[in-house]
C-alpha positions as CSV (number, residue, x, y, z in Angstrom):
1,X,0.0,0.0,0.0
2,X,1.5,3.3,-1.1
3,X,1.3,6.5,1.0
4,X,1.2,9.7,-1.0
5,X,3.1,12.6,0.5
6,X,2.4,15.9,-0.8
7,X,5.4,18.2,-1.3
8,X,5.4,21.2,1.0
9,X,5.0,24.6,-0.7
10,X,7.9,26.9,-1.1
11,X,6.3,29.5,1.2
12,X,6.4,27.1,4.1
13,X,10.1,26.4,3.7
14,X,10.8,30.1,3.4
15,X,8.9,30.8,6.7
16,X,10.8,28.0,8.5
17,X,14.1,29.4,7.3
18,X,13.2,32.9,8.4
19,X,12.2,31.7,11.9
20,X,15.6,29.9,12.3
21,X,17.5,33.0,11.2
22,X,15.6,35.1,13.7
23,X,16.3,32.7,16.6
24,X,20.0,32.7,15.7
25,X,20.0,36.5,15.6
26,X,18.5,36.7,19.1
27,X,21.3,34.5,20.4
28,X,23.9,36.8,18.9
29,X,22.5,40.0,20.3
30,X,24.3,41.0,23.6
31,X,22.4,41.7,26.7
32,X,21.3,45.3,27.1
33,X,23.0,47.4,29.8
34,X,19.7,47.6,31.8
35,X,19.8,43.8,32.3
36,X,23.4,43.8,33.5
37,X,24.7,44.5,37.0
38,X,25.8,48.1,37.7
39,X,29.5,48.7,37.9
40,X,32.0,51.6,38.6
41,X,33.4,53.1,35.4
42,X,35.3,56.2,36.6
43,X,36.5,57.9,39.8
44,X,37.7,61.4,40.8
45,X,40.4,61.2,42.3
46,X,41.5,58.2,40.2
47,X,42.3,54.8,41.7
48,X,45.8,54.6,43.2
49,X,46.4,58.3,42.4
50,X,49.1,60.3,44.3
51,X,47.8,63.9,44.6
52,X,50.0,66.9,45.4
53,X,46.9,68.7,46.6
54,X,44.2,67.4,48.8
55,X,40.8,66.9,47.1
56,X,37.6,68.7,48.3
57,X,35.2,66.1,46.9
58,X,34.9,62.5,45.7
59,X,33.0,61.7,42.5
60,X,32.1,58.1,41.4
61,X,30.6,57.4,38.0
62,X,28.7,54.2,37.3
63,X,27.4,52.3,34.3
64,X,23.7,52.8,35.3
65,X,21.6,55.5,36.8
66,X,21.8,55.5,40.6
67,X,19.0,55.5,43.2
68,X,19.8,58.1,45.9
69,X,18.1,56.0,48.5
70,X,20.5,53.1,47.9
71,X,23.7,55.0,47.3
72,X,26.5,55.0,49.9
73,X,29.9,56.5,49.6
74,X,32.3,56.5,52.6
75,X,35.8,58.0,53.0
76,X,38.2,56.7,55.6
77,X,41.9,57.3,56.5
78,X,44.8,55.0,57.0
79,X,43.8,54.3,60.5
80,X,40.4,53.1,59.2
81,X,38.7,56.1,60.8
82,X,35.8,57.6,58.9
83,X,36.5,61.1,57.5
84,X,33.6,63.6,57.9
85,X,31.8,64.1,54.5
86,X,28.4,65.2,53.2
87,X,25.7,62.8,52.1
88,X,26.1,61.5,48.5
89,X,24.6,63.8,45.9
90,X,23.3,61.7,43.0
91,X,23.1,63.1,39.5
92,X,22.1,60.4,37.0
93,X,24.8,57.8,37.1
94,X,27.2,59.9,39.3
95,X,27.5,60.2,43.0
96,X,29.5,62.9,44.8
97,X,30.5,63.6,48.4
98,X,32.0,66.8,49.7
99,X,34.9,66.5,52.2
100,X,34.6,68.5,55.4
101,X,37.9,70.2,56.1
102,X,41.3,69.6,54.5
103,X,42.8,66.1,54.2
104,X,46.3,65.6,55.7
105,X,49.0,63.8,53.8
106,X,48.4,60.0,53.8
107,X,46.5,57.2,52.2
108,X,42.7,57.2,52.0
109,X,40.1,54.6,51.0
110,X,36.8,55.2,49.2
111,X,34.2,52.6,49.8
112,X,30.9,52.5,47.9
113,X,27.7,50.5,47.8
114,X,24.9,50.9,45.1
115,X,22.0,48.9,43.8
116,X,21.6,47.8,40.2
117,X,18.4,48.2,38.2
118,X,17.6,44.5,38.8
119,X,18.0,44.9,42.6
120,X,21.5,43.4,42.9
121,X,23.8,45.2,45.3
122,X,27.2,46.2,44.0
123,X,30.0,47.3,46.4
124,X,33.7,47.9,46.3
125,X,36.6,50.2,47.4
126,X,39.7,51.8,46.1
127,X,42.6,53.9,47.6
128,X,44.4,57.2,46.7
129,X,47.2,59.1,48.4
130,X,47.6,62.7,49.3
131,X,51.2,64.0,49.1
132,X,51.0,67.7,49.4
133,X,54.5,69.2,49.9
134,X,53.0,72.0,52.0
135,X,50.5,69.8,53.7
136,X,50.7,68.3,57.2
137,X,51.2,64.6,57.8
138,X,48.4,62.6,59.2
139,X,48.8,61.8,62.9
140,X,50.0,58.3,63.6
141,X,47.7,56.4,66.1
142,X,49.6,55.6,69.3
143,X,49.3,52.0,70.6
144,X,47.2,51.7,73.8
145,X,49.3,51.3,77.0
146,X,49.1,47.9,78.5
147,X,47.9,47.9,82.1
148,X,50.0,46.1,84.7
149,X,49.1,42.6,85.4
150,X,46.8,42.2,88.3
151,X,48.2,40.5,91.4
152,X,46.7,37.2,92.5
153,X,44.0,37.8,95.1
154,X,44.3,34.4,96.7
155,X,47.3,33.5,98.8
156,X,49.1,30.2,98.1
157,X,48.1,27.4,100.3
158,X,50.7,26.2,102.9
159,X,51.6,22.5,102.8
160,X,50.5,21.9,106.3
161,X,47.0,23.5,105.9
162,X,45.8,21.1,103.2
163,X,43.0,18.8,104.6
164,X,43.9,15.1,104.5
165,X,42.0,12.9,102.1
166,X,39.5,10.7,103.8
167,X,40.2,7.0,103.5
168,X,37.7,4.9,101.7
169,X,36.6,1.5,103.1
170,X,37.0,-1.6,100.9
171,X,33.9,-3.5,99.8
172,X,35.0,-6.6,101.7
173,X,35.5,-4.9,105.1
174,X,38.6,-4.6,107.2
175,X,41.6,-6.9,106.8
176,X,41.7,-7.9,110.5
177,X,38.2,-9.3,110.5
178,X,38.2,-11.1,107.1
179,X,41.2,-13.4,107.7
180,X,40.0,-15.2,111.0
181,X,36.5,-15.6,109.5
182,X,37.9,-17.4,106.5
183,X,40.1,-19.7,108.6
184,X,37.2,-20.6,111.1
185,X,34.9,-21.4,108.2
186,X,37.4,-23.8,106.7
187,X,37.9,-25.6,110.0
188,X,34.1,-26.0,110.4
189,X,33.7,-27.5,106.9
190,X,36.4,-30.0,107.6
191,X,34.7,-31.1,110.9
192,X,31.3,-31.5,109.2
193,X,32.8,-33.5,106.3
194,X,34.6,-35.8,108.8
195,X,31.4,-36.4,110.8
196,X,29.5,-37.3,107.6
197,X,32.1,-39.8,106.6
198,X,32.0,-41.5,110.1
199,X,28.2,-41.8,110.0
200,X,28.3,-43.4,106.5
201,X,30.9,-46.0,107.6
202,X,28.7,-46.9,110.6
203,X,25.6,-47.5,108.5
204,X,27.5,-49.7,106.1
205,X,28.9,-51.8,108.9
206,X,25.5,-52.4,110.5
207,X,24.0,-53.5,107.2
């Protein structure tokens, strides 16, 4: 029995080919920036920069627009002490903090934390150095003085004042009572056995 198969029209094959090409094109298209995580793209001062003049503000530029409610920028010195600054001012994809006062010479660390458009938190840090020839050096933190060791409050115990350890009794009682009892019991068993032997001999002799 023959089965007749009708040839598919040319329009159907063309549509299938177009669908395959469209699927391949979608795979080749890179993800849009909105779908990617946010990231830091530029900083002022730059990372690992050595400045001959102390900066008055810190500016961070990111890949995506920032949300002011979830943008944190903190500046700290070499002793890991927070440097007084203003709250971050967000303008599009940039966040800026103003430094209160003048930074002394030394190394400083900028730490940041932002949130991507997809809700993923992104954080990091970088350092820069201030080396102003006319500037003052940052004070070096002094180590805390160690307090003298506390003297012992309890006096040592004299050898003669120690209380003697109480002697414990053995399970079998004292040695002076156990030995005579064993000897007496043995003698009694010997007498009883001897009497039984005598009685048995007498009965056999009478029968």
